[in-house]
C-alpha positions in Angstrom: -79.9 7.8 -17.2 -77.0 9.5 -15.3 -77.7 11.7 -12.4 -75.7 14.6 -11.1 -74.3 14.1 -7.6 -74.6 17.6 -6.2 -73.2 16.8 -2.8 -70.0 15.4 -4.5 -69.7 18.6 -6.6 -70.3 20.8 -3.6 -67.6 19.0 -1.5 -65.0 19.4 -4.3 -66.0 23.0 -4.9 -64.9 24.0 -1.4 -61.2 23.0 -1.9 -61.2 24.4 -5.5 -62.6 27.7 -4.2 -59.9 27.7 -1.5 -57.1 27.3 -4.1 -58.7 29.9 -6.3 -58.6 32.4 -3.4 -54.9 31.5 -2.7 -54.0 32.0 -6.4 -55.9 35.3 -6.5 -54.2 36.6 -3.4 -50.8 35.5 -4.6 -51.4 37.2 -8.0 -52.6 40.4 -6.3 -49.6 40.5 -4.0 -47.3 39.9 -7.0 -49.0 42.8 -8.9 -48.8 45.1 -5.9 -45.1 44.3 -5.4 -44.3 44.9 -9.0 -46.3 48.2 -9.2 -44.7 49.5 -5.9 -41.3 48.1 -6.9 -40.8 46.2 -3.7 -40.2 42.6 -3.0 -43.2 40.3 -2.9 -42.2 38.9 0.5 -42.6 42.4 2.0 -46.3 42.3 1.1 -46.8 38.6 2.0 -46.1 39.2 5.7 -48.7 42.0 6.0 -52.1 41.3 7.5 -53.7 42.7 4.4 -52.4 39.7 2.4 -52.1 37.1 5.2 -55.8 37.3 6.1 -57.3 36.2 2.8 -54.4 33.9 2.2 -55.0 32.0 5.4 -58.8 32.0 4.6 -58.1 30.4 1.2 -55.9 27.7 2.7 -58.5 27.1 5.4 -61.2 26.5 2.7 -58.8 24.2 0.9 -58.2 22.2 4.1 -61.9 22.0 5.0 -62.6 20.9 1.4 -60.0 18.2 1.7 -61.6 17.0 5.0 -64.9 16.7 3.2 -63.5 14.6 0.4 -60.9 12.5 2.3 -61.4 8.8 2.4 -60.7 8.0 6.0 -61.7 9.4 9.4 -58.2 10.2 10.6 -57.5 12.2 7.4 -60.8 14.1 7.8 -59.9 15.0 11.4 -56.4 16.0 10.5 -57.5 18.2 7.6 -60.2 19.7 9.8 -57.8 20.6 12.6 -55.4 22.3 10.2 -58.3 24.1 8.5 -59.7 25.4 11.8 -56.3 26.6 12.9 -55.9 28.4 9.6 -59.4 29.9 9.9 -58.4 31.2 13.3 -55.2 32.6 12.0 -57.2 34.4 9.2 -59.5 36.0 11.8 -56.5 37.0 13.9 -54.9 38.7 10.8 -58.2 40.3 9.8 -58.5 41.8 13.3 -54.9 43.0 13.3 -55.5 44.6 9.9 -58.5 46.6 11.2 -56.9 47.6 14.4 -53.9 49.2 12.7 -56.0 51.2 10.2 -57.3 54.6 11.3 
């Protein structure tokens, strides 16, 4: 009888969720740019877009750290993921400080 390895599924779900967030943010920015008739890169440099984009990439990196095969890869992915998480928080705070 085969068993489901829930820990394996959970570890891989983290990086898949991260990529899903990145794709959703990219799609939203593309839609907003098209509806406002501006270039996508104008929206991609705003804290409104950069905050969830960095959060998605951070989840991807943390997920890769969870599934990587060696210790040095896990450490490298974790460092990048934590830096991106910090960047996401920084953009989130900048977004809320500029809004009235």
